[in-house]
N, C-alpha and C positions, 0 to 999 in steps of 0.2 A: 762935308767932311765925306770924303771915299772910304766905301768899305776898301778889307784887304783882298778880296775876290777882284774887286774893281781896280783896284791898284797892279795886281799881278796881271790882270789880262790886259790893262795899258802897256806894261812893261814887256808881256809876250808879245805883242803888237810891233813895239818898236823893234825886238830882236828875232823876229820870226825866221828873217833868212840872215845869217850870220855872215853868208860871202858878200852880203851889198850894204853891208853895217859901215858906216865911217866911224870916225872920232867922235863926228857930232852924234851920231845916233846913240853912240854908248855915253856920250856926256847928257844928253836929253833922259834916258835910263836912270844913270846916276843923280840927276837932278830930283827924277821924280820920288825915287827911293828915299833919299834926303829930308825932301818938302813933305812928304807924305806919311812917312812912318817915323815911329820914335826910334831912338838909337838902339833901345833894348827889345826890338820888335824880332821875332825870329825870322818872321818872313824878310825884314829888310836884310839882316845876315847872311840868309839862304841865297836870296836874290843878289846880293852884292858880291859873294862869293861865284856865283854862277856869271855874272858879268865880268868878273875877273878873268875868268876861264875862258868866254868869248873874246875878251879883248887881246887874250893872249894867242889864242886860235887865229885870230884875224891878223895879229901881225907876222905870223908865218909864211 
Protein backbone atom coordinates (compact mmCIF):
# COMPACT_ATOMS: atom_id res chain seq x y z
CA UNK A 1 0.00 0.00 0.00
CA UNK A 2 1.33 3.42 -0.97
CA UNK A 3 1.42 6.36 1.42
CA UNK A 4 -0.42 9.57 0.62
CA UNK A 5 2.93 11.33 0.24
CA UNK A 6 4.01 8.79 -2.38
CA UNK A 7 0.71 9.09 -4.24
CA UNK A 8 0.96 12.88 -4.27
CA UNK A 9 4.55 12.70 -5.54
CA UNK A 10 3.52 10.33 -8.32
CA UNK A 11 0.62 12.63 -9.24
CA UNK A 12 2.94 15.66 -9.34
CA UNK A 13 5.39 13.80 -11.58
CA UNK A 14 2.60 12.97 -14.03
CA UNK A 15 1.30 16.53 -14.29
CA UNK A 16 4.53 18.44 -13.71
CA UNK A 17 4.45 20.06 -17.15
CA UNK A 18 0.82 20.95 -17.90
CA UNK A 19 1.61 22.14 -21.43
CA UNK A 20 2.96 18.68 -22.28
CA UNK A 21 0.10 16.76 -20.65
CA UNK A 22 -2.12 14.74 -22.95
CA UNK A 23 -5.51 13.16 -22.33
CA UNK A 24 -3.63 9.95 -21.60
CA UNK A 25 -1.54 11.68 -18.91
CA UNK A 26 -4.68 13.05 -17.26
CA UNK A 27 -6.31 9.62 -17.44
CA UNK A 28 -3.27 8.05 -15.76
CA UNK A 29 -3.39 10.62 -12.97
CA UNK A 30 -7.10 10.05 -12.48
CA UNK A 31 -6.62 6.28 -12.41
CA UNK A 32 -3.88 6.67 -9.79
CA UNK A 33 -6.23 8.63 -7.53
CA UNK A 34 -9.12 6.21 -8.01
CA UNK A 35 -6.98 3.11 -7.49
CA UNK A 36 -4.91 4.25 -4.51
CA UNK A 37 -7.09 6.63 -2.47
CA UNK A 38 -10.38 6.04 -0.70
CA UNK A 39 -13.42 7.98 -1.91
CA UNK A 40 -13.57 9.99 1.31
CA UNK A 41 -9.88 10.94 1.26
CA UNK A 42 -9.28 14.71 1.47
CA UNK A 43 -6.17 14.25 -0.68
CA UNK A 44 -8.21 12.51 -3.37
CA UNK A 45 -10.72 15.35 -3.36
CA UNK A 46 -8.00 18.03 -3.55
CA UNK A 47 -6.05 16.34 -6.34
CA UNK A 48 -9.23 15.57 -8.30
CA UNK A 49 -10.17 19.24 -8.24
CA UNK A 50 -6.65 20.17 -9.30
CA UNK A 51 -6.76 17.63 -12.11
CA UNK A 52 -10.04 19.07 -13.40
CA UNK A 53 -8.50 22.56 -13.41
CA UNK A 54 -5.43 21.31 -15.30
CA UNK A 55 -7.65 19.62 -17.88
CA UNK A 56 -9.58 22.85 -18.36
CA UNK A 57 -6.38 24.84 -18.80
CA UNK A 58 -4.97 22.30 -21.27
CA UNK A 59 -8.14 22.48 -23.37
CA UNK A 60 -7.73 26.22 -23.90
